[in-house]
N, CA and C atoms as an extended XYZ file, in Angstrom:
186
Properties=species:S:1:pos:R:3:atomname:S:1:resname:S:1:resid:I:1 pbc="F F F"
N        -5.075      182.931      -10.588 N   MET     1
C        -6.266      182.995      -11.673 CA  MET     1
C        -6.228      182.233      -12.725 C   MET     1
N        -6.554      181.778      -12.262 N   SER     2
C        -7.712      180.688      -13.899 CA  SER     2
C        -6.934      182.006      -15.569 C   SER     2
N        -7.014      180.877      -16.626 N   LYS     3
C        -6.785      181.640      -16.939 CA  LYS     3
C        -8.586      181.520      -18.474 C   LYS     3
N        -9.468      180.099      -17.790 N   ASN     4
C       -10.638      180.177      -18.278 CA  ASN     4
C       -11.479      181.954      -16.993 C   ASN     4
N       -11.322      181.920      -15.348 N   LEU     5
C       -11.098      183.087      -15.776 CA  LEU     5
C       -10.913      184.736      -15.676 C   LEU     5
N        -9.013      184.841      -16.023 N   ASN     6
C        -9.048      185.955      -16.752 CA  ASN     6
C       -10.073      186.009      -18.304 C   ASN     6
N        -9.927      185.034      -19.132 N   TYR     7
C       -10.978      184.865      -20.165 CA  TYR     7
C       -12.399      185.381      -19.860 C   TYR     7
N       -13.029      184.765      -19.238 N   CYS     8
C       -14.479      185.892      -19.158 CA  CYS     8
C       -14.154      187.204      -18.495 C   CYS     8
N       -13.046      188.046      -17.957 N   LYS     9
C       -13.347      188.867      -17.711 CA  LYS     9
C       -12.798      189.456      -19.112 C   LYS     9
N       -12.045      189.762      -19.355 N   GLN    10
C       -11.567      189.978      -20.824 CA  GLN    10
C       -13.071      189.501      -21.626 C   GLN    10
N       -13.910      189.207      -21.613 N   ILE    11
C       -14.648      189.523      -22.825 CA  ILE    11
C       -16.248      189.931      -22.036 C   ILE    11
N       -16.249      190.243      -21.330 N   LEU    12
C       -17.526      190.819      -19.648 CA  LEU    12
C       -16.699      192.319      -20.203 C   LEU    12
N       -15.940      192.509      -20.247 N   LYS    13
C       -15.034      194.889      -20.493 CA  LYS    13
C       -15.397      194.560      -21.433 C   LYS    13
N       -15.159      193.647      -22.625 N   LYS    14
C       -15.114      193.499      -23.808 CA  LYS    14
C       -17.127      193.832      -24.463 C   LYS    14
N       -17.512      192.851      -23.969 N   VAL    15
C       -19.041      193.464      -24.570 CA  VAL    15
C       -20.069      194.198      -23.133 C   VAL    15
N       -18.675      194.869      -22.466 N   SER    16
C       -20.108      196.213      -21.135 CA  SER    16
C       -20.569      196.721      -22.100 C   SER    16
N       -20.780      197.068      -23.176 N   PHE    17
C       -20.987      198.349      -23.547 CA  PHE    17
C       -22.837      197.709      -23.765 C   PHE    17
N       -22.843      196.550      -24.041 N   ASP    18
C       -24.101      196.518      -24.146 CA  ASP    18
C       -25.385      196.106      -22.529 C   ASP    18
N       -25.885      195.751      -22.797 N   VAL    19
C       -26.477      195.701      -20.876 CA  VAL    19
C       -27.080      193.728      -20.904 C   VAL    19
N       -27.756      193.931      -22.320 N   THR    20
C       -27.724      192.325      -22.534 CA  THR    20
C       -27.091      190.817      -23.585 C   THR    20
N       -26.219      191.860      -23.564 N   LEU    21
C       -24.784      190.912      -23.824 CA  LEU    21
C       -24.757      190.593      -23.023 C   LEU    21
N       -24.049      191.486      -22.431 N   PHE    22
C       -23.003      191.972      -20.241 CA  PHE    22
C       -23.563      190.553      -20.008 C   PHE    22
N       -25.310      191.054      -19.427 N   LYS    23
C       -25.693      189.623      -19.104 CA  LYS    23
C       -25.694      188.062      -18.929 C   LYS    23
N       -26.203      187.873      -20.664 N   LYS    24
C       -25.749      186.568      -21.305 CA  LYS    24
C       -24.122      186.081      -21.464 C   LYS    24
N       -23.035      186.848      -21.642 N   GLU    25
C       -22.041      186.550      -21.656 CA  GLU    25
C       -21.124      185.683      -19.559 C   GLU    25
N       -21.880      186.596      -18.886 N   LEU    26
C       -21.707      186.834      -17.553 CA  LEU    26
C       -22.370      185.065      -17.204 C   LEU    26
N       -24.014      184.850      -17.251 N   GLU    27
C       -24.053      183.588      -17.592 CA  GLU    27
C       -23.693      182.448      -18.087 C   GLU    27
N       -23.075      183.178      -19.309 N   LYS    28
C       -22.224      181.516      -19.785 CA  LYS    28
C       -20.966      181.742      -19.031 C   LYS    28
N       -20.642      182.364      -18.282 N   ALA    29
C       -19.530      182.100      -17.452 CA  ALA    29
C       -19.348      181.773      -16.812 C   ALA    29
N       -20.545      181.639      -16.097 N   PHE    30
C       -21.547      180.685      -14.443 CA  PHE    30
C       -21.335      179.608      -14.862 C   PHE    30
N       -21.351      179.066      -16.025 N   SER    31
C       -22.003      177.848      -15.852 CA  SER    31
C       -20.272      176.739      -16.184 C   SER    31
N       -19.755      177.437      -16.761 N   TYR    32
C       -18.170      176.779      -16.820 CA  TYR    32
C       -17.505      176.527      -15.953 C   TYR    32
N       -17.054      178.161      -15.274 N   LEU    33
C       -16.421      178.166      -13.941 CA  LEU    33
C       -16.754      177.044      -12.876 C   LEU    33
N       -15.480      177.420      -12.258 N   THR    34
C       -15.585      176.162      -11.004 CA  THR    34
C       -16.366      176.934       -9.172 C   THR    34
N       -16.482      176.013       -9.131 N   PRO    35
C       -17.265      177.279       -7.413 CA  PRO    35
C       -16.419      178.627       -7.450 C   PRO    35
N       -15.554      178.168       -6.675 N   SER    36
C       -14.470      178.906       -6.579 CA  SER    36
C       -14.205      179.928       -7.677 C   SER    36
N       -13.823      180.318       -8.528 N   GLU    37
C       -13.443      180.778       -9.565 CA  GLU    37
C       -15.038      181.536      -10.099 C   GLU    37
N       -16.409      181.065       -9.794 N   GLN    38
C       -17.669      181.765       -9.455 CA  GLN    38
C       -17.264      183.370       -8.175 C   GLN    38
N       -16.454      182.838       -7.427 N   GLN    39
C       -17.017      182.406       -6.613 CA  GLN    39
C       -16.095      185.212       -6.624 C   GLN    39
N       -15.003      183.817       -6.876 N   ALA    40
C       -13.650      185.509       -7.739 CA  ALA    40
C       -14.343      185.965       -8.419 C   ALA    40
N       -14.785      185.546       -9.883 N   LEU    41
C       -15.827      186.173      -10.615 CA  LEU    41
C       -16.980      187.429      -10.057 C   LEU    41
N       -17.636      187.205       -9.298 N   ARG    42
C       -19.137      187.456       -9.257 CA  ARG    42
C       -17.391      188.728       -7.882 C   ARG    42
N       -17.107      188.407       -7.061 N   ARG    43
C       -16.070      189.847       -6.562 CA  ARG    43
C       -15.419      190.676       -7.376 C   ARG    43
N       -15.359      189.989       -8.258 N   TRP    44
C       -14.811      191.569       -9.858 CA  TRP    44
C       -15.501      191.696      -10.245 C   TRP    44
N       -17.351      191.649      -10.400 N   VAL    45
C       -17.613      191.090      -11.539 CA  VAL    45
C       -18.582      192.762      -10.532 C   VAL    45
N       -19.032      192.450       -8.581 N   ASN    46
C       -19.697      193.088       -7.870 CA  ASN    46
C       -18.166      195.067       -7.976 C   ASN    46
N       -17.092      194.813       -8.162 N   ASP    47
C       -16.044      196.408       -8.646 CA  ASP    47
C       -16.692      196.587       -9.587 C   ASP    47
N       -16.673      196.008      -10.596 N   PHE    48
C       -16.785      196.297      -12.298 CA  PHE    48
C       -18.256      196.717      -12.154 C   PHE    48
N       -19.621      196.429      -11.788 N   VAL    49
C       -20.162      196.973      -12.128 CA  VAL    49
C       -21.268      198.397      -11.236 C   VAL    49
N       -19.774      199.276       -9.697 N   SER    50
C       -20.668      199.861       -9.016 CA  SER    50
C       -20.924      200.821       -9.883 C   SER    50
N       -19.999      201.741      -10.618 N   ASP    51
C       -20.357      202.877      -11.449 CA  ASP    51
C       -21.286      203.056      -12.404 C   ASP    51
N       -22.152      201.570      -13.078 N   ARG    52
C       -22.788      201.203      -14.164 CA  ARG    52
C       -23.694      201.159      -13.935 C   ARG    52
N       -25.310      201.839      -13.819 N   ILE    53
C       -26.183      201.475      -12.696 CA  ILE    53
C       -26.725      200.588      -13.480 C   ILE    53
N       -26.837      200.667      -14.742 N   GLU    54
C       -27.234      199.914      -15.906 CA  GLU    54
C       -26.864      198.588      -16.242 C   GLU    54
N       -26.326      197.730      -15.782 N   LEU    55
C       -25.336      197.053      -15.625 CA  LEU    55
C       -25.182      196.237      -14.384 C   LEU    55
N       -26.031      196.918      -13.172 N   LYS    56
C       -25.234      196.602      -12.072 CA  LYS    56
C       -26.882      196.052      -12.053 C   LYS    56
N       -28.293      197.167      -12.825 N   ARG    57
C       -29.597      196.608      -11.805 CA  ARG    57
C       -29.875      195.319      -13.035 C   ARG    57
N       -28.989      194.811      -13.761 N   GLU    58
C       -29.408      193.201      -14.350 CA  GLU    58
C       -27.702      192.535      -13.938 C   GLU    58
N       -27.563      192.552      -13.254 N   VAL    59
C       -25.666      191.459      -12.258 CA  VAL    59
C       -27.148      190.736      -11.242 C   VAL    59
N       -27.805      191.733      -10.590 N   PHE    60
C       -28.262      191.840       -9.409 CA  PHE    60
C       -29.702      190.651       -9.738 C   PHE    60
N       -29.788      190.399      -11.373 N   SER    61
C       -31.294      189.656      -11.862 CA  SER    61
C       -30.346      187.806      -11.777 C   SER    61
N       -29.937      188.154      -11.614 N   ILE    62
C       -29.136      186.929      -12.048 CA  ILE    62
C       -29.303      186.230      -10.903 C   ILE    62
């Protein structure tokens, strides 16, 4: 796993208390990750938001 991907996960965990901020950081992450890292992040986000309805709603609107 790349340093960029790990960094993105750390940031997303820290901002998950705010739906708007989470969405903003997620969009930024996708803009600078490679396609393979984006796929890995998608899988991680799906698992991470599985029990957070408000985040799940926003994530799937991206």
